C-alpha positions in Angstrom: 108.0 114.8 65.2 107.6 111.0 64.5 106.3 109.4 61.4 103.0 108.6 62.9 102.5 112.2 64.1 103.5 113.3 60.6 100.8 110.8 59.1 98.0 112.0 61.6 98.7 115.7 60.4 98.6 114.6 56.8 95.1 113.2 57.3 93.7 116.3 58.8 95.4 118.4 56.2 93.6 116.5 53.3 90.4 117.1 55.2 91.2 120.8 55.1 91.8 120.6 51.5 88.6 118.9 51.0 86.5 121.4 52.5 88.3 124.5 51.5 89.9 123.9 48.0 89.2 127.2 46.4 90.3 129.4 49.6 93.7 127.8 50.8 95.3 130.9 51.1 93.0 132.5 53.5 93.3 129.2 55.4 96.9 128.8 55.6 97.6 130.0 59.1 94.5 128.5 60.6 95.0 125.4 58.9 98.7 125.3 60.2 97.8 126.2 63.7 95.1 123.5 63.7 97.7 121.1 62.5 100.2 121.8 65.1 97.4 121.6 67.8 96.5 118.0 66.4 100.0 117.0 66.1 100.6 117.8 69.8 97.7 116.6 71.5 95.7 114.0 69.0 98.4 112.0 67.3 100.8 110.5 69.8 101.4 107.0 69.7 100.2 105.0 72.5 101.4 101.8 73.8 99.7 98.6 73.0 99.3 97.2 76.5 98.1 93.8 75.0 101.8 93.3 73.7 103.7 91.6 76.6 107.3 92.9 77.2 109.9 90.2 77.2 110.7 88.3 80.6 113.2 90.3 82.5 116.5 89.2 82.7 116.6 89.1 86.8 119.8 88.4 88.6 119.4 85.3 90.4 121.2 84.2 93.8 120.9 81.9 96.7 119.3 79.2 94.3 116.5 81.8 93.3 114.2 80.3 90.5 115.2 81.9 87.1 111.6 82.1 85.9 110.2 84.1 89.0 110.3 87.6 89.7 110.6 88.2 93.7 108.9 91.1 95.1 111.2 91.7 97.8 114.5 91.2 96.0 113.6 92.9 92.7 110.3 94.6 92.5 110.4 96.5 95.6 113.9 98.0 95.4 112.9 99.2 91.7 109.6 100.8 93.0 111.5 102.4 96.0 114.0 104.0 93.8 111.9 105.2 91.2 108.5 106.1 92.9 108.9 106.4 96.4 111.1 109.6 96.5 110.0 113.1 98.0 107.5 114.7 96.0 106.2 111.6 94.7 104.9 108.4 96.3 107.3 108.6 99.3 106.4 108.9 103.0 105.1 112.2 103.9 104.9 113.5 100.4 102.8 111.0 98.5 100.6 112.0 95.5 97.1 110.3 94.8 96.8 109.9 98.6 98.9 106.5 98.6 102.8 105.8 99.3 104.6 103.1 97.5 107.2 101.9 100.1 105.6 98.5 101.0 104.0 95.5 99.7 100.5 96.6 101.2 100.6 100.2 99.8 101.9 99.0 96.4 99.0 96.4 96.3 96.6 99.4 96.2 97.3 99.8 92.6 97.8 96.3 91.6 95.1 93.7 90.4 96.9 90.3 90.8 97.2 88.3 87.7 96.2 91.3 85.4 99.0 93.7 84.5 96.7 95.7 82.1 94.3 96.1 84.7 96.8 97.4 87.3 97.6 101.1 87.6 101.1 100.3 88.7 101.9 98.9 85.1 99.7 101.0 82.9 101.0 104.2 84.2 104.3 103.3 82.7 102.9 104.0 79.3 100.5 106.9 80.1 101.0 110.1 78.6 101.6 113.7 79.8 101.4 114.2 84.0 99.9 110.6 84.3 103.1 108.9 82.8 105.1 107.3 85.9 107.8 107.7 86.8 107.9 111.3 86.3 111.4 111.6 85.1 112.4 109.3 82.5 111.0 105.8 81.6 111.5 102.3 82.7 113.6 100.1 80.5 112.4 97.2 78.7 113.6 94.9 81.3 112.1 97.1 84.3 108.8 97.1 82.4 109.0 93.3 82.3 109.8 93.1 85.9 106.5 94.9 86.8 104.7 92.8 84.1 105.5 89.4 85.2 105.4 89.9 88.9 101.9 91.1 88.4 101.0 88.4 86.1 102.1 85.6 88.5 100.0 86.7 91.2 101.7 89.9 92.7 103.1 87.7 95.6 105.1 89.0 98.6 107.7 86.7 97.6 111.3 86.8 98.3 114.3 84.7 97.6 116.0 83.4 100.7 119.7 81.7 100.9 119.6 78.1 100.4 121.2 77.4 103.8 123.8 79.4 105.3 127.3 78.4 104.2 129.7 80.4 106.3 132.7 78.4 105.4 134.1 80.7 102.9 132.7 84.1 103.3 134.2 86.7 100.7 132.8 89.6 98.7 132.8 88.0 95.4 131.2 84.5 96.5 128.9 85.9 99.4 128.4 89.5 100.1 128.4 90.8 96.5 125.3 88.8 95.5 123.5 89.7 98.5 124.1 93.5 98.0 123.2 93.1 94.2 119.9 91.6 95.2 119.0 94.0 98.0 121.0 97.3 97.6 121.8 98.2 94.1 118.2 98.8 93.1 118.5 102.0 94.8 122.3 102.4 95.4 123.7 101.3 91.9 122.4 103.8 89.5 123.8 107.1 87.7 122.0 108.8 90.6 122.2 106.5 93.7 120.0 107.5 96.6 121.3 109.6 99.2 124.4 109.7 97.1 125.6 106.3 98.3 126.8 104.0 95.7 127.3 100.1 96.3 128.1 98.6 93.0 131.7 97.7 93.9 133.8 96.2 96.3 135.5 99.3 97.4 132.4 101.1 97.8 130.8 98.4 99.8 133.9 98.3 102.0 134.2 102.0 102.3 130.5 102.2 103.3 131.1 99.5 106.2 134.4 101.3 107.2 132.2 104.3 107.8 129.8 102.6 110.1 127.1 103.4 107.9 126.2 100.1 106.2 126.2 97.5 109.1 123.9 99.8 111.4 121.5 100.1 108.3 121.3 96.5 107.4 121.1 95.4 111.2 118.4 98.0 111.4 120.0 99.6 114.7 118.4 102.2 116.8 119.6 105.6 115.1 120.2 104.2 111.6 117.8 104.3 108.8 116.7 100.7 108.3 117.7 99.0 105.0 116.7 97.7 102.5 113.8 100.1 102.7 110.5 98.5 103.4 111.9 95.0 104.1 115.1 93.4 105.7 117.9 91.1 105.1 117.4 87.7 106.8 119.2 86.6 110.0 121.9 84.4 107.7 122.5 87.4 105.4 123.0 89.9 108.2 125.2 87.0 110.0 127.2 86.6 106.7 127.9 90.3 106.6 129.1 90.3 110.3 131.4 87.2 109.6 133.0 89.1 106.5 133.7 92.1 108.6 135.5 90.1 111.2 137.3 88.5 108.6 138.8 91.8 107.5 136.4 92.1 104.4 138.1 89.7 102.0 137.6 90.3 98.5 
């Protein structure tokens, strides 16, 4: 029980004392049950949605603007990993009659420029069954990603490579930043999607050697297209292909 809940219970307890000062013994149990009920249902802290979260620390690459939250690079991977799951808002198992796997479907619960009027943002702080995601909470940084993307117009924006320099393709300089931008939102957590973790060089190399990664990012027939709900640019795919031909240098 937190301090605010305890304070709320004490306020209700003082009300009982006021009305039943001479017969407290007869009302000990009813009063206790009443206070517990109030404590559990009426005294929870509610987030003050008028207080904006700090601007998120969004990893940038390919000359992305550091003061812009990109939907395709940052917002979509976060929502897909957290919300577009089986039993939630994924294809074929959507709750509330909508999925959250693309820009068009996500915009069903977004009011551009107004985070506190957007269900996508407010449900992050709702209570009980209305809280999303169902398991756990977003970090302050993730709250900020959603907030500032909506605040700045909820655009279907994307950070594209600045040119396509293929002169020195290595994992550290070239492939790693692409993977971090597009893949680790789903495949870089404590519970990576489909059990595939892509947070290190060795993990990415192993996935390429297994034939799984290249088929997915090239969106070849028979492979599940990745990134989910989007695609890599032709330049990014070309850099991956060059990296593989070079023997996947670190």
